[in-house]
C-alpha positions in Angstrom: -38.1 -47.7 42.3 -35.5 -46.8 39.6 -32.5 -48.7 39.1 -29.3 -47.3 40.9 -25.3 -48.0 40.6 -22.9 -46.9 43.4 -19.4 -47.4 43.1 -15.8 -45.6 44.6 -13.7 -43.5 42.9 -11.4 -46.2 41.3 -14.8 -47.8 39.7 -15.1 -44.7 37.5 -14.2 -46.5 34.2 -16.9 -48.9 34.4 -19.9 -47.1 36.0 -21.4 -46.0 32.5 -21.1 -49.6 31.4 -22.8 -50.7 34.4 -25.8 -48.2 34.3 -26.1 -48.9 30.7 -26.4 -52.7 31.4 -29.3 -52.0 33.8 -30.7 -49.8 31.4 -30.8 -52.3 28.8 -32.7 -54.8 31.0 -29.5 -57.0 32.0 -29.5 -58.7 35.4 -28.1 -56.9 38.3 -25.3 -59.4 38.4 -24.5 -59.1 34.5 -24.3 -55.4 35.4 -21.9 -55.5 38.5 -19.7 -57.8 36.2 -19.9 -55.6 33.2 -18.7 -52.8 35.4 -15.8 -54.3 37.2 -14.3 -56.0 34.1 -13.9 -52.5 32.3 -11.9 -51.6 35.8 -9.6 -54.7 35.8 -8.7 -53.9 32.3 -7.5 -50.2 33.0 -3.9 -49.8 33.7 -4.7 -46.3 35.0 -6.4 -48.0 38.1 -3.4 -48.7 40.2 -5.1 -51.3 42.6 -7.1 -53.1 40.6 -6.1 -55.6 37.9 -3.7 -55.1 35.4 -1.7 -51.9 36.4 -2.3 -53.0 40.1 0.6 -53.5 42.6 2.3 -56.9 42.8 2.9 -58.6 46.2 6.8 -58.5 47.8 8.0 -60.9 45.1 6.6 -58.7 42.2 3.5 -61.0 41.7 0.5 -60.1 40.9 -2.2 -61.7 43.0 -5.6 -60.7 42.7 -9.0 -61.2 44.8 -12.8 -60.7 44.0 -16.3 -61.6 44.9 -19.8 -61.5 43.8 -23.0 -61.7 45.7 -27.0 -61.9 44.4 -29.3 -60.1 46.6 -32.2 -62.4 46.0 -30.6 -65.8 47.0 -27.7 -65.0 49.1 -25.5 -66.7 46.7 -21.8 -65.9 46.0 -18.5 -66.7 44.9 -15.0 -65.9 45.4 -11.5 -66.2 44.6 -8.2 -65.0 46.3 -4.5 -65.1 45.5 -5.3 -65.6 41.7 -2.4 -65.1 39.5 -2.0 -64.8 35.6 -5.6 -63.9 35.2 -7.4 -60.8 34.5 -11.2 -60.8 35.1 -11.0 -62.5 38.5 -14.7 -61.0 39.1 -15.6 -63.6 36.2 -14.2 -66.8 37.6 -16.0 -65.3 41.2 -18.9 -65.5 39.2 -18.5 -68.8 37.6 -17.6 -70.2 41.2 -21.1 -69.2 42.2 -23.0 -70.8 39.2 -21.1 -73.8 38.7 -19.8 -75.2 42.1 -21.1 -76.0 45.3 -18.3 -74.0 47.1 -18.4 -70.1 48.0 -14.7 -69.7 47.6 -11.3 -70.9 45.7 -8.1 -69.5 46.3 -4.5 -69.8 44.7 -3.7 -72.7 42.4 -7.4 -73.9 43.0 -8.9 -70.8 41.8 -6.6 -70.9 38.5 -7.4 -74.3 37.9 -10.9 -73.7 37.9 -10.3 -70.6 35.3 -8.7 -72.5 32.8 -11.4 -75.2 33.2 -14.4 -72.4 32.3 -12.4 -70.9 29.6 -10.8 -67.7 31.3 -7.7 -66.7 29.2 -4.6 -66.3 30.9 -2.9 -62.8 31.0 0.5 -61.3 32.0 -0.9 -59.2 34.9 2.0 -57.2 35.9 2.3 -53.5 33.8 5.3 -52.1 32.7 4.7 -49.1 35.2 3.7 -51.1 37.8 7.1 -53.2 37.6 8.9 -50.2 37.3 7.4 -48.7 40.7 7.9 -52.2 42.4 11.8 -52.2 41.4 11.8 -48.4 42.7 10.4 -49.3 45.9 12.9 -52.3 46.3 15.9 -49.6 45.8 14.2 -47.6 48.0 13.3 -49.4 50.9 15.7 -52.5 51.2 19.5 -52.2 52.5 22.0 -53.5 50.0 22.7 -56.5 51.8 19.2 -57.3 51.8 18.7 -56.5 48.3 21.4 -58.5 47.1 19.7 -61.7 48.8 16.3 -60.5 47.7 13.7 -62.5 48.1 15.8 -64.9 50.4 15.0 -63.1 53.0 12.2 -62.9 56.1 9.5 -61.0 54.1 7.5 -60.5 57.2 10.1 -57.6 58.3 9.1 -55.6 55.4 5.4 -55.7 55.2 4.7 -53.1 58.0 4.6 -49.7 56.1 5.9 -46.5 57.3 3.3 -43.7 58.6 4.2 -41.7 55.5 3.5 -44.5 53.0 0.1 -46.1 53.4 -0.6 -49.1 51.6 -2.5 -49.5 48.4 -6.5 -49.5 49.4 -8.4 -48.8 46.0 -10.1 -52.0 45.6 -13.1 -51.2 43.3 -16.8 -52.3 44.4 -19.8 -52.0 43.0 -23.3 -52.0 44.2 -26.1 -52.3 41.9 -30.1 -52.3 42.4 -32.5 -53.4 39.4 -35.5 -51.2 38.8 -37.4 -54.6 40.3 -35.8 -54.6 43.8 -33.1 -57.2 43.0 -29.6 -56.2 43.9 -26.4 -57.5 43.2 -22.5 -56.6 44.5 -19.1 -57.3 43.2 -15.4 -56.3 44.2 -11.9 -56.9 42.8 -8.6 -56.2 43.6 -5.0 -56.2 43.2 -5.1 -55.9 47.2 -2.4 -54.2 49.5 0.5 -52.7 47.6 3.7 -55.1 48.2 2.0 -57.3 50.6 3.1 -60.6 51.8 2.6 -63.3 49.3 -0.8 -65.2 50.0 -2.6 -62.5 51.8 -5.9 -62.1 51.3 -8.1 -59.1 52.1 -11.8 -58.2 52.7 -12.5 -58.2 49.0 -13.5 -61.7 48.9 -14.8 -62.4 52.3 -18.4 -62.2 52.2 -19.5 -60.4 55.1 -16.5 -58.4 55.7 -15.8 -56.4 52.4 -19.2 -57.3 50.7 -22.7 -58.1 51.5 -25.8 -57.7 49.5 -29.2 -58.7 50.5 -32.6 -57.7 48.7 -34.7 -57.2 52.0 -32.3 -54.5 53.2 -30.0 -53.4 50.8 -25.8 -53.6 50.1 -22.9 -52.9 51.4 -19.0 -52.8 50.5 -15.7 -51.6 52.0 -12.9 -50.4 50.7 -9.2 -49.5 51.9 -7.7 -51.4 54.8 -9.3 -54.8 54.6 -7.8 -55.9 57.4 -10.2 -53.8 59.4 -13.2 -55.0 57.7 -12.4 -58.5 58.3 -12.3 -58.0 62.2 -15.4 -56.1 62.4 -17.5 -58.1 59.8 -18.3 -54.6 58.4 -20.5 -54.8 55.3 -22.6 -57.6 57.1 -22.8 -55.6 60.2 -24.6 -52.4 58.0 -27.2 -54.7 56.9 -27.5 -56.5 60.2 -28.1 -53.2 61.8 -30.6 -52.1 59.2 -32.5 -55.4 59.5 -32.9 -54.5 63.4 -34.7 -51.2 62.6 -31.9 -48.6 61.7 -31.6 -46.1 58.8 -29.3 -46.6 56.3 -27.0 -43.7 57.7 -27.4 -44.9 61.2 -26.5 -48.6 60.3 -23.1 -46.9 58.6 -22.6 -44.9 61.7 -22.7 -48.0 63.8 -20.1 -49.8 61.9 -17.8 -46.9 61.8 -18.0 -47.1 65.6 -17.3 -50.7 65.5 -14.1 -49.7 63.4 -13.1 -47.4 65.9 -13.4 -49.9 68.9 -10.8 -52.2 67.3 -7.6 -52.5 69.0 -3.6 -52.8 67.7 -2.9 -54.7 64.8 -2.9 -52.3 61.4 -5.3 -49.3 61.9 -6.0 -47.5 58.5 -8.4 -45.5 56.6 -11.8 -47.3 55.6 -14.6 -45.8 53.4 -18.0 -47.7 53.8 -20.5 -47.8 50.7 -24.0 -48.8 51.1 -27.5 -48.8 49.5 -30.6 -48.7 51.2 -33.5 -51.2 49.8 -34.8 -48.2 47.6 -31.3 -47.5 46.2 -30.8 -44.6 48.2 -26.7 -44.2 48.5 -24.6 -43.6 52.1 -21.1 -43.6 51.7 -19.1 -42.8 55.1 -15.4 -42.9 55.8 -13.0 -43.0 58.8 -9.4 -42.1 59.3 -9.4 -40.7 56.0 -6.2 -38.3 55.5 -7.5 -36.6 52.3 -10.9 -35.9 50.3 -12.0 -38.9 48.3 -15.2 -39.2 45.8 -17.5 -42.1 44.8 -20.0 -42.4 41.6 -23.8 -42.7 41.9 -26.2 -43.2 39.3 -29.9 -43.4 39.1 -32.4 -44.1 36.6 -33.3 -41.0 35.1 -29.8 -39.3 35.1 -28.4 -38.1 32.2 -24.8 -39.5 33.3 -23.5 -40.9 36.8 -22.7 -38.1 39.3 -19.3 -37.8 41.2 -20.1 -37.0 45.0 -17.8 -36.5 48.1 -17.3 -39.1 50.5 -18.2 -38.2 54.1 -16.2 -38.5 57.1 -18.5 -40.2 59.7 
């Protein structure tokens, strides 16, 4: 079957690089890393890497994961400061350590050990938007004492301002049937410091298995964590469901959640032959994704279906 690449709208800057890597004979893991690194470097992507939104303290904290479908080996990092290419740090966790996940200072120490360069992660535009958010949302007395106030009072967003949900997720199938997947994000805009979303949590935001396919989630990570959404898709396929049916079942699981923060979620998936299915729940406006299959001249932008 032909090679394939599936990514969400935020993955647009890197989709061609991932396709080119596969076409040149690179491994699926290499293709994932190549695509994600470009997105992490692009300041126009406001929720991944440089240009992403900071936490409530104005600090950038980034998360990432990567997974090999042939072995089910994974690597992940969370709440990483001062490093741009967290997808590459996650891959090194997978390849060099007996662990699956590192967070915060431990992940940053490891990044230095493996030669990842430090970087200023807060763009000028992101800093300006953060300052504007503080001025618009904090009463004067709180603003003068910020951040020495209870931060939890300022995490829940009003209905008019949904949190940033633009994780980038790449799912890749090589022509030999081997899969890989990866995700990278700066997470919820103006989140509580230390918040970890679904992107670095294998089984919640990402799951890849050569035998059945691959799945990844974007937008409201808290929901994907509670429902184990990415792994659920693969489990439904394993039990005999076609991919579209499996995705619909996973969306039904999400609809059963009660309480907590509930918001939109987009589910991206490839079956074992590299055929895509992208469904969403709770979207307020149309969304797009990118798909490439070997033999296409260029990647195609397609519409997300509300399931």
